[in-house]
PyMOL Python script that loads the backbone (N, CA, C, O; Angstrom):
from pymol import cmd

cmd.read_pdbstr("""\
ATOM      1  N   MET A   1       0.540  -1.417   0.185  1.00  0.00           N
ATOM      2  CA  MET A   1       0.010  -0.045   0.062  1.00  0.00           C
ATOM      3  C   MET A   1       1.038   1.301   0.198  1.00  0.00           C
ATOM      4  O   MET A   1       2.060   1.314   0.885  1.00  0.00           O
ATOM      5  N   SER A   2       0.509   2.471  -0.647  1.00  0.00           N
ATOM      6  CA  SER A   2       2.021   3.373  -1.486  1.00  0.00           C
ATOM      7  C   SER A   2       0.996   4.373  -0.668  1.00  0.00           C
ATOM      8  O   SER A   2      -0.184   4.125  -0.418  1.00  0.00           O
ATOM      9  N   HIS A   3       1.751   5.599  -0.302  1.00  0.00           N
ATOM     10  CA  HIS A   3       1.028   6.694   0.659  1.00  0.00           C
ATOM     11  C   HIS A   3      -0.052   7.172  -0.650  1.00  0.00           C
ATOM     12  O   HIS A   3      -1.152   7.641  -0.357  1.00  0.00           O
ATOM     13  N   GLY A   4       0.282   7.041  -1.825  1.00  0.00           N
ATOM     14  CA  GLY A   4      -0.668   7.840  -2.828  1.00  0.00           C
ATOM     15  C   GLY A   4      -2.394   6.636  -2.440  1.00  0.00           C
ATOM     16  O   GLY A   4      -3.557   6.965  -2.209  1.00  0.00           O
ATOM     17  N   ASP A   5      -2.078   5.994  -2.487  1.00  0.00           N
ATOM     18  CA  ASP A   5      -3.384   5.133  -1.896  1.00  0.00           C
ATOM     19  C   ASP A   5      -3.945   5.331  -0.537  1.00  0.00           C
ATOM     20  O   ASP A   5      -5.144   5.059  -0.464  1.00  0.00           O
ATOM     21  N   VAL A   6      -3.432   5.699   0.457  1.00  0.00           N
ATOM     22  CA  VAL A   6      -3.997   6.028   1.676  1.00  0.00           C
ATOM     23  C   VAL A   6      -4.453   7.043   1.387  1.00  0.00           C
ATOM     24  O   VAL A   6      -5.626   7.231   1.709  1.00  0.00           O
ATOM     25  N   PHE A   7      -3.639   8.225   0.585  1.00  0.00           N
ATOM     26  CA  PHE A   7      -4.399   9.979   0.516  1.00  0.00           C
ATOM     27  C   PHE A   7      -5.492   9.700  -0.113  1.00  0.00           C
ATOM     28  O   PHE A   7      -6.502  10.196   0.386  1.00  0.00           O
ATOM     29  N   THR A   8      -5.679   8.851  -1.372  1.00  0.00           N
ATOM     30  CA  THR A   8      -6.953   8.731  -1.795  1.00  0.00           C
ATOM     31  C   THR A   8      -8.300   8.224  -1.357  1.00  0.00           C
ATOM     32  O   THR A   8      -9.394   8.499  -1.850  1.00  0.00           O
ATOM     33  N   ILE A   9      -7.958   7.242  -0.094  1.00  0.00           N
ATOM     34  CA  ILE A   9      -9.210   6.647   0.999  1.00  0.00           C
ATOM     35  C   ILE A   9      -9.553   7.616   2.105  1.00  0.00           C
ATOM     36  O   ILE A   9     -10.589   7.744   2.758  1.00  0.00           O
ATOM     37  N   VAL A  10      -8.057   8.458   2.149  1.00  0.00           N
ATOM     38  CA  VAL A  10      -8.850   9.588   3.337  1.00  0.00           C
ATOM     39  C   VAL A  10      -9.695  10.413   2.865  1.00  0.00           C
ATOM     40  O   VAL A  10     -10.674  10.732   3.541  1.00  0.00           O
ATOM     41  N   LYS A  11      -9.456  10.981   1.456  1.00  0.00           N
ATOM     42  CA  LYS A  11     -10.096  11.800   0.532  1.00  0.00           C
ATOM     43  C   LYS A  11     -11.332  11.424   0.171  1.00  0.00           C
ATOM     44  O   LYS A  11     -12.306  12.160   0.010  1.00  0.00           O
ATOM     45  N   GLY A  12     -11.274  10.342   0.057  1.00  0.00           N
ATOM     46  CA  GLY A  12     -13.231   9.418  -0.285  1.00  0.00           C
ATOM     47  C   GLY A  12     -13.392   9.878   1.132  1.00  0.00           C
ATOM     48  O   GLY A  12     -13.972  10.949   1.310  1.00  0.00           O
ATOM     49  N   VAL A  13     -13.014   9.296   2.016  1.00  0.00           N
ATOM     50  CA  VAL A  13     -14.028   8.815   3.508  1.00  0.00           C
ATOM     51  C   VAL A  13     -14.219  10.370   3.799  1.00  0.00           C
ATOM     52  O   VAL A  13     -15.315  10.761   4.200  1.00  0.00           O
ATOM     53  N   GLY A  14     -13.132  11.293   3.594  1.00  0.00           N
ATOM     54  CA  GLY A  14     -13.714  12.455   3.937  1.00  0.00           C
ATOM     55  C   GLY A  14     -14.837  13.427   3.417  1.00  0.00           C
ATOM     56  O   GLY A  14     -15.545  14.246   4.003  1.00  0.00           O
ATOM     57  N   LYS A  15     -14.726  12.978   1.907  1.00  0.00           N
ATOM     58  CA  LYS A  15     -15.840  13.431   1.175  1.00  0.00           C
ATOM     59  C   LYS A  15     -17.014  12.807   1.611  1.00  0.00           C
ATOM     60  O   LYS A  15     -17.998  13.542   1.690  1.00  0.00           O
ATOM     61  N   LEU A  16     -17.194  11.235   2.015  1.00  0.00           N
ATOM     62  CA  LEU A  16     -18.244  10.773   2.142  1.00  0.00           C
ATOM     63  C   LEU A  16     -19.071  11.208   3.390  1.00  0.00           C
ATOM     64  O   LEU A  16     -20.271  11.457   3.505  1.00  0.00           O
ATOM     65  N   SER A  17     -17.607  11.226   4.671  1.00  0.00           N
ATOM     66  CA  SER A  17     -18.532  12.014   5.854  1.00  0.00           C
ATOM     67  C   SER A  17     -18.683  13.571   5.510  1.00  0.00           C
ATOM     68  O   SER A  17     -19.359  14.001   6.445  1.00  0.00           O
ATOM     69  N   LEU A  18     -18.422  14.553   4.713  1.00  0.00           N
ATOM     70  CA  LEU A  18     -18.947  15.478   4.494  1.00  0.00           C
ATOM     71  C   LEU A  18     -20.282  15.670   4.281  1.00  0.00           C
ATOM     72  O   LEU A  18     -21.053  16.527   4.713  1.00  0.00           O
ATOM     73  N   LEU A  19     -20.485  14.441   3.313  1.00  0.00           N
ATOM     74  CA  LEU A  19     -22.138  14.413   2.693  1.00  0.00           C
ATOM     75  C   LEU A  19     -22.952  13.764   3.451  1.00  0.00           C
ATOM     76  O   LEU A  19     -24.142  14.080   3.428  1.00  0.00           O
ATOM     77  N   VAL A  20     -22.508  12.735   4.272  1.00  0.00           N
ATOM     78  CA  VAL A  20     -23.321  12.358   5.461  1.00  0.00           C
ATOM     79  C   VAL A  20     -23.364  13.567   6.595  1.00  0.00           C
ATOM     80  O   VAL A  20     -24.261  13.053   7.262  1.00  0.00           O
ATOM     81  N   VAL A  21     -23.130  14.516   7.148  1.00  0.00           N
ATOM     82  CA  VAL A  21     -22.890  15.780   7.893  1.00  0.00           C
ATOM     83  C   VAL A  21     -24.211  16.655   6.910  1.00  0.00           C
ATOM     84  O   VAL A  21     -25.317  16.979   7.344  1.00  0.00           O
ATOM     85  N   LEU A  22     -23.738  16.858   5.674  1.00  0.00           N
ATOM     86  CA  LEU A  22     -24.666  17.496   5.060  1.00  0.00           C
ATOM     87  C   LEU A  22     -25.762  16.919   5.113  1.00  0.00           C
ATOM     88  O   LEU A  22     -26.538  17.572   5.811  1.00  0.00           O
ATOM     89  N   LEU A  23     -26.442  15.519   4.498  1.00  0.00           N
ATOM     90  CA  LEU A  23     -27.502  15.657   4.716  1.00  0.00           C
ATOM     91  C   LEU A  23     -28.289  15.450   5.972  1.00  0.00           C
ATOM     92  O   LEU A  23     -29.511  15.560   6.073  1.00  0.00           O
ATOM     93  N   GLY A  24     -27.401  15.123   6.960  1.00  0.00           N
ATOM     94  CA  GLY A  24     -28.166  15.091   8.045  1.00  0.00           C
ATOM     95  C   GLY A  24     -28.416  16.735   8.695  1.00  0.00           C
ATOM     96  O   GLY A  24     -29.305  16.846   9.540  1.00  0.00           O
ATOM     97  N   PHE A  25     -27.869  17.605   8.416  1.00  0.00           N
ATOM     98  CA  PHE A  25     -28.780  18.790   8.978  1.00  0.00           C
ATOM     99  C   PHE A  25     -29.599  18.956   7.553  1.00  0.00           C
ATOM    100  O   PHE A  25     -30.145  20.030   7.804  1.00  0.00           O
ATOM    101  N   LEU A  26     -30.082  18.589   6.133  1.00  0.00           N
ATOM    102  CA  LEU A  26     -30.830  19.113   5.649  1.00  0.00           C
ATOM    103  C   LEU A  26     -31.800  17.685   5.462  1.00  0.00           C
ATOM    104  O   LEU A  26     -32.504  17.696   4.453  1.00  0.00           O
ATOM    105  N   LEU A  27     -31.888  16.600   6.244  1.00  0.00           N
ATOM    106  CA  LEU A  27     -32.810  16.161   6.544  1.00  0.00           C
ATOM    107  C   LEU A  27     -32.898  15.422   7.816  1.00  0.00           C
ATOM    108  O   LEU A  27     -31.945  15.020   8.484  1.00  0.00           O
ATOM    109  N   PRO A  28     -34.559  15.247   8.154  1.00  0.00           N
ATOM    110  CA  PRO A  28     -34.571  14.950   9.090  1.00  0.00           C
ATOM    111  C   PRO A  28     -33.745  13.751   9.959  1.00  0.00           C
ATOM    112  O   PRO A  28     -33.738  12.587   9.560  1.00  0.00           O
ATOM    113  N   CYS A  29     -33.194  14.088  10.937  1.00  0.00           N
ATOM    114  CA  CYS A  29     -32.402  13.004  11.981  1.00  0.00           C
ATOM    115  C   CYS A  29     -33.048  11.475  11.610  1.00  0.00           C
ATOM    116  O   CYS A  29     -32.657  10.595  10.842  1.00  0.00           O
ATOM    117  N   ASN A  30     -34.025  11.556  12.364  1.00  0.00           N
ATOM    118  CA  ASN A  30     -34.817   9.296  11.981  1.00  0.00           C
ATOM    119  C   ASN A  30     -34.390   9.373  10.761  1.00  0.00           C
ATOM    120  O   ASN A  30     -33.440   8.707  10.347  1.00  0.00           O
ATOM    121  N   GLU A  31     -34.894   9.998  10.232  1.00  0.00           N
ATOM    122  CA  GLU A  31     -35.233   9.868   8.612  1.00  0.00           C
ATOM    123  C   GLU A  31     -33.875   9.304   8.169  1.00  0.00           C
ATOM    124  O   GLU A  31     -33.548   8.263   7.599  1.00  0.00           O
ATOM    125  N   HIS A  32     -33.382  10.083   8.512  1.00  0.00           N
ATOM    126  CA  HIS A  32     -31.835   9.879   7.646  1.00  0.00           C
ATOM    127  C   HIS A  32     -30.924   8.626   7.918  1.00  0.00           C
ATOM    128  O   HIS A  32     -30.324   7.911   7.116  1.00  0.00           O
ATOM    129  N   THR A  33     -31.011   8.567   9.525  1.00  0.00           N
ATOM    130  CA  THR A  33     -30.696   7.414  10.006  1.00  0.00           C
ATOM    131  C   THR A  33     -31.042   6.309   9.745  1.00  0.00           C
ATOM    132  O   THR A  33     -30.257   5.405   9.459  1.00  0.00           O
ATOM    133  N   LEU A  34     -32.073   6.215   9.790  1.00  0.00           N
ATOM    134  CA  LEU A  34     -33.075   4.640   9.099  1.00  0.00           C
ATOM    135  C   LEU A  34     -32.353   4.275   7.117  1.00  0.00           C
ATOM    136  O   LEU A  34     -32.058   3.260   6.487  1.00  0.00           O
ATOM    137  N   TYR A  35     -32.362   6.130   6.758  1.00  0.00           N
ATOM    138  CA  TYR A  35     -31.854   5.774   5.195  1.00  0.00           C
ATOM    139  C   TYR A  35     -30.552   5.266   5.143  1.00  0.00           C
ATOM    140  O   TYR A  35     -30.156   4.612   4.178  1.00  0.00           O
ATOM    141  N   LEU A  36     -29.868   5.520   6.107  1.00  0.00           N
ATOM    142  CA  LEU A  36     -28.758   5.409   6.115  1.00  0.00           C
ATOM    143  C   LEU A  36     -28.048   3.819   6.352  1.00  0.00           C
ATOM    144  O   LEU A  36     -27.180   3.127   5.820  1.00  0.00           O
ATOM    145  N   LEU A  37     -28.966   3.738   7.449  1.00  0.00           N
ATOM    146  CA  LEU A  37     -28.744   2.078   7.990  1.00  0.00           C
ATOM    147  C   LEU A  37     -29.026   0.900   7.200  1.00  0.00           C
ATOM    148  O   LEU A  37     -28.521  -0.208   7.383  1.00  0.00           O
ATOM    149  N   GLN A  38     -30.115   1.305   6.046  1.00  0.00           N
ATOM    150  CA  GLN A  38     -30.671   0.775   5.005  1.00  0.00           C
ATOM    151  C   GLN A  38     -29.716   0.653   4.315  1.00  0.00           C
ATOM    152  O   GLN A  38     -29.296  -0.488   4.119  1.00  0.00           O
ATOM    153  N   TRP A  39     -29.188   1.551   3.840  1.00  0.00           N
ATOM    154  CA  TRP A  39     -28.273   1.484   2.490  1.00  0.00           C
ATOM    155  C   TRP A  39     -27.074   1.145   3.133  1.00  0.00           C
ATOM    156  O   TRP A  39     -26.323   0.643   2.297  1.00  0.00           O
ATOM    157  N   GLN A  40     -26.539   1.197   4.283  1.00  0.00           N
ATOM    158  CA  GLN A  40     -25.427   0.614   5.075  1.00  0.00           C
ATOM    159  C   GLN A  40     -25.273  -0.936   4.864  1.00  0.00           C
ATOM    160  O   GLN A  40     -24.220  -1.484   4.538  1.00  0.00           O
ATOM    161  N   SER A  41     -26.670  -1.669   5.133  1.00  0.00           N
ATOM    162  CA  SER A  41     -26.757  -3.078   5.102  1.00  0.00           C
ATOM    163  C   SER A  41     -27.048  -3.572   3.501  1.00  0.00           C
ATOM    164  O   SER A  41     -26.655  -4.686   3.157  1.00  0.00           O
ATOM    165  N   GLU A  42     -27.797  -2.635   2.483  1.00  0.00           N
ATOM    166  CA  GLU A  42     -27.434  -3.674   1.658  1.00  0.00           C
ATOM    167  C   GLU A  42     -26.338  -3.517   0.666  1.00  0.00           C
ATOM    168  O   GLU A  42     -26.283  -4.215  -0.346  1.00  0.00           O
ATOM    169  N   THR A  43     -25.528  -2.666   0.936  1.00  0.00           N
ATOM    170  CA  THR A  43     -23.867  -2.350  -0.065  1.00  0.00           C
ATOM    171  C   THR A  43     -22.928  -3.611   0.542  1.00  0.00           C
ATOM    172  O   THR A  43     -21.772  -3.764   0.149  1.00  0.00           O
TER     173      THR A  43
END
""", "prot")
cmd.dss("prot")
cmd.show_as("cartoon", "prot")
cmd.util.cbc("prot")
cmd.orient("prot")
């Protein structure tokens, strides 16, 4: 695993976290949490 790979993964995780935070603000918390749990179990 090279340094570039680690950087790419961190960037991807960072973007995902930002998206989750933004969605959390935009959507009602309970609905969002249920949707996220469904989505994670499907993946």
